[in-house]
N, C-alpha and C positions, 0 to 999 in steps of 0.2 A: 563489640561496637555498634553503637547507636545507628539505627535506621533513621533518626530524626537529623535533618540538616540544621547544625547550630549556628549561631552568629559567629563564633570561632570555630572553624570548620573540623580543627584537628584536637578540639578539646571537648570533654564531656562536663559540662557544668553540674553542679550539685542538683539533686532532685528535691524540690520543694514539696513536702508531705502534708503538712497540716499548718494552718494559719489560726491565730487566736489574738485578737486585739492588736497590738503591734509587734507581734511576735512570729517568725515563721520557723517551723521546725523541719529539718531536712530528714531524709531518708537514713542519714547517717546518725541522727539524734542531736545534732548541733542544732541550738536555739540562737536565733539572729535577730536583733530589733531592726525592724524595717524604717530606717530614718529617713527614707526618700519616698515612702510608698509606692514602691517599685520605680516607676518614672512619673512621681507626682500623681498617683492614680488613687490609690487605697485610702480615700479621704475619711471613711466612717471606721478604717481598721478591717481586720480580717474577721470573718466568721460572725457577723452581726446577726442575730437571730430574727429581726424583723425583716431584714432584707431576704435571707434564706427563705422566710415563711412566706413573702411575698411571690418569690419566683415558683415556689412549690405549688401556691395557690393557682397562679396564673398559668402553670402547665396543665393543671386540672382543667382549665377553661378551653384553650386553644394555644397549639404551640406554634403556628405559624399562619399568616394570612397575607396574601399578595396584595400590595397597595394599589396595583391595577385594576383591582375588582372591589376589594374592602378597605374601610378601615378598622381600628380596633380600639377596644376600650382603654387598654393601658396607653396606647399612644395619644389618645384624645386627652386623657387624664394628665399626662405627664406635660403636653403642650400647656394645657390649661394652667397647671401650676407653675410653670416657668414664666408665662406671659404674664400672669397676675402679679408676679413679683419683679418683673422688668420694669424699665423705664416705660411710660405711656406709649411712646413712639413705636417701640418693638412688639409687633401685634400677632406674629406668627411664629411657629417653631416648624423645624423640619429635622427629621432624624435619619442617620446612617449608622454604621457599624466602626467607625474610627474616626480620630482627628483628621488624619490625612485624607479620607473621604469627605469629611466635612469641609476641608479647604477647598477640594476640588468642587464641591457643591457651591461653595462661595463664590469662586471664580466664574462658574458657568452662570450663577444667577445674577451676577453682576453684569456680565456680557449679555445675557437675555434681556435684562432691564433696559441696556442701551438700545438693543434692536427693537423692543416694545415701543419704546419712546422717540424713535425716529432717528437716533444716533448711532446707526450702525457702523460709521466709519471709526468709532472708538474701539481700538484693538490693543492696546498697551496697558500694561500695569506698572506701577512704580512700588518698589519694595525696599528694604533696606539690607545691606551687608550684615553679616554675622547673625542673621536671623534663621529661623527654622519654622516651618509651616508643615511638615510632613514628608513621607517618604516616597509617595506616588510622582509621577513625572511633572503634573502639572503643580503639585505642591513644592516640589525641589525647584522648579524654575523660578518661584517667587521667594524661594529660600535664599539666603546669601552666605551660606558656609561652603568655602569654596572646596573643602576636603571631601565633604558629601555630594556636591555637586560634579566634581571632576570626572568621575568614570562614564557620567551619562551626559555631559555638556553637549556632544553634538546631537543629541535628539531631545534637548529641552527646548521649550517655547523661547524664541530669541525676542520677542516683543516685551520684554521685561527690562526696566531699568532699575538698577540697584544705586541707592544713596548711602549715606554714612549713618552708622548706628547713632543713637544717642547714648554714648558710652563715656561718661565724664572722666572716669579714672585714667583712660587712655586718650580719649579724643579732646578734652578741654586743654588749650594750650596754657603754658605758664605765664601767669600774669592775665590771662582772659577771665572776665567775669562771667558769672553763670548767665547773665541777661546777653551778653555779647555771644557765648557759646550757642545759646539757644537760636540767636538772629542768625547767626553763621549756618546752623543746620537748616532752619526754616529757608533762608535764602538760597541754599543747595536744592532744596526740594522745589522751590518756585522756578528756579533756573532750569532744573530737569523737565518741569512741566512744558517750559518754553521750547526746550531743545526737542521734545518729542513731539510738541503741538498741543495745546491745552484741550483742543477737541478731538484729541486722538486717546486721550486717557481715560480708561475704564474706571480704576480705583486705585488707591494707595492702601496697601495692606502692611500690618505691623503688628508686633506683640506689645500690649501696654507694658508688660514686665517681661524681658526676654528670657527664656528659660534654658533649654540644653545648650544652647551654642555660647551664650555669654555668662549664665549662672546669675539668674535674679537681678537683671539690670534693669531698673526703671528709668523713667524720663524726669528731667526737671520741671518744676511747675510752669504751667501754660505753654509746654511745647506741644501736647496733643491738641490743644485748643488753636495753636497756630495752624497746625497740619489740617485740623477740620475746616478751618477757613479757607485755606487754600483749595482743598478739594471743593467746597461749596462754590467759591468764585469761579472756578472753571467746569464746574457740572460733573465732577468725579465723585464716585462712592467713597466712603471710607469703610474699610473692613477691619476690624480688629480682633485678633487672634488670641483668644483666652482659652485655648486648649490645655495649657498648663496652669496659666495664673488666674484662672477665673472660678466661678462658683464657690467662693468663700475662702480659698487659699491665701489671699493676701489680707484677709479681716474684713473684707466687704464682700457681698455677693458677687459683684461684679468688679473686677480690677479697675476697668474704665470709671468707675464712680470716682476714684481719687484724682482723676485727670479732668473731670467736669466736661466730660464729651459724651454724646451717645452716637454710637456708630450706626451706618446704614445696614450692617451685617456684623453680628458677633458669632465668632466661631466657638463652640465648646465641645468638651468631649471628657477628658480624665476625670473631673471631679464630678461628672453628671452621673456616670454610673458606678464609680468607686472600684472599677475592676470586677464587679459581681457579673457582668456581661459587657461584651463588646459594644459600645455605643457613643457616638458623637452626634453633633447637630449644629444647627444654626438658629439665632434668633433674629427676625428679618423686621426693617422698618416698614411701617404702613405704606409709604410711598412706592415701595417696591411691589408690594401685595396689590395694591391699588392699579398699579401699571399693568401687571398680568391680568388682574380681573376685567380691566376695561381694554385689554388688548387682546392677544390670542385666547386667553381664558385657560392656558396650560402651563404648568410648570415643565420646562422640557429637559427633564432630568429624572432619573430614578436608579436604584439598585434591588436587586432581588431581596435583600433583607433590610431595606428601608423600613423605619418604623416598626421593627420586629417586637412583637407583642411580649416576649419574656424579657428581652432587653429593657423594654420601655418599663415594664411593671418593676424590674430590678432598680432601675434609675429613679422611678417615683419614689419608691421605698427609701432609697439612698437620700434624696432630697427631704423626704418627710423627717428622716432621723435627723439630719443636719439641723433642722427647724426645730423639732421637739427637744432635742438634747442641747439646744442653744450652742451649737459647736462653733458658729462663726464668732460669737463672743468669746468663746474658749480659744480660737485662733488668735483674736486680738490681744487677749490678756497674757496667755502663756507665749505668744509670739513675742512680746516685749521681754518677757525673760529669757527666751532663747537668744533675742539680739544681745542682751547683757552677758550672756554665757559666753557667747562668741567672742565679745569685745575683752572680756575678762581673760579668757584663754589665749586668743590670737592677737590682741591689740599691740603687743610689742613683739610679736613672733618676727624673727629676721627673714622668714621665707613666706610670710603672708602679706601681699601687698594691699589688699582692700578687702573689706567685710561689707556685705550689701544685702539689700533685701529688706522684706517685712513680714509679718504674720508668720506662716508656716511655709515659706518660699525664700530661703537665705542661703547665701554662699560665701565662700572664701576664695580668693585668687591667690594662687601659689606662685612665688617668683624665685628665681634664683639670688636676686639682689634686689632689697626692698628699696634702696635709695634710687636705683637706676630704673627699677620696674622690669629689668631684664628677665624673660622668662627662662624656665629651664628648656634645655635643648630638647627638640622633640624626640629624638632616639632613645631618650631616657624612659620614655612611656610613663611618665609619672603618674598620670590619671590611672592608668592600669595597675600600676604598684599601689597607688592609695586604695583602689577597690579591694584588691587582694589583701593588704594587711589590715584595712578595717574590718574586713569579713573575719580574718582570724581573731580579731579583738570581740566579735560578736555583733558587729554593725554591717547592715546594707545601706549604702549611700550612693550617690549619683556623680561620681567624679567625670568630667569631660575634658578632653583635648582641643587644642586649636581655638582657644579663647581669644587670642590676640588677633589673629588674622585667618583662622580656618586652619592653620597648620601648627603654629607656635602658641605655647601658653596652655595653662592648667587651671582648672577650679574645682571645687567640689561643692555639690548643691544638696542641700537638706530639704526635704518636703514631707515631714512627717504626717501622719494620720491626724485629723483634726481633734481627735480624742485624747492626744498626748497630754500628759500632765507636767508639772514644774519638775517633778523627779525624772520624768522620762527624758525632757530635754537635757537636763543635766548629765544623764547616762549617755545620751546620743553624742553630746559635744565632747565629753570626756573619751568616749571610744574613738571618735573621729580624730581627735587630738593625737591618740596612741597610734591610729593608723597611718596618719600624716607623718609622724616622728619616724616610724619603722620604714615608711616608704620613701621618705628623703635621705634617710641613712643608706639604704640599699641602692639608691640612685647615685648617691655620691661615691659609693664603693664601685658601682660598675662604671662610673666615669673615669675612676682611677685618682 
């Protein structure tokens, strides 16, 4: 029996032994295509020699330096690299060890900004249902996935108000235009500001493209422009969580570029270090930096491993690989082929209700009845069955349950490494289709 506490306590998952490009080889010899990059992480694939060399070189310099005393060269270089390629308003970066930590840092920085600017009465956040911003208590509090929140609800921050997601497949009413749907969502946000008190809201936080909980759901045109206007009018900040969808995964460096907004804080992580080291971070608007500089002069937050030199060296190498190998362009180009393959394979499938996403961040939503959009019963555990059967067909993908309301509904997310080719995505979709078919058969058999 393993001494390691696994996600499913009673099960021993296979041991991953070796990774090369898109393939993970297990200790049992099975080779599996990493069709989701783990959890949308492995953006440059496994075993990239430049990243490995950068980590090795950095280890030869210094393994650790505490930010209470020192900065370090890899962190300075990574910050400069990211800021130079971000919108001009985002002038500073901050690094931690995960996306959840980055969300925590964003929430605390937003609150500190309000204190520094004489608005200490602001104590509420507005977020969206069916969102996910991380697994720490602060991040869970601004996340809207009821299933993940439920065990911890009594100890979560209660000064968070949740509004509807921008989820047209299920949220847009019959006969309602896109414009009317957008207006209804924005009116709900405005009403929530008024209910809380416009001068009590610290920030609105959202994923530009919702990942784990909804499966690659983006917003309709002008939605985030409307959100940004509401925030500006009421003096609140806009925090955009690009932990999953950012740094090239959508075919743009930043997913918010497609929404024509610039956030006050952008939260980044998975595509930052590509899984080579644990790292997450923030890109921060100049007005926030200026408020700290002109106020207390202190960023009142920190972790032991903030701006870890080896993690930052790995992340810088990953970002350089993305740029030097023109991988964002590859995501755009091959992403269109992935979209076409998904529609060819599942466009008329009786149990696929929606196909969505772009670039290398795409998903299918599975339904028991295509016409009524009725989800499979939660007790059938369809997402788990898809993960199992796809794996048997040689594919690691990212199925999730609770798509509809946190308890019901299933989707399958694909987020392959940016190096994936046309042949790779064809194989990924074919293996996913085989896994879905087997899973649905098994679920129907279980249902009797």
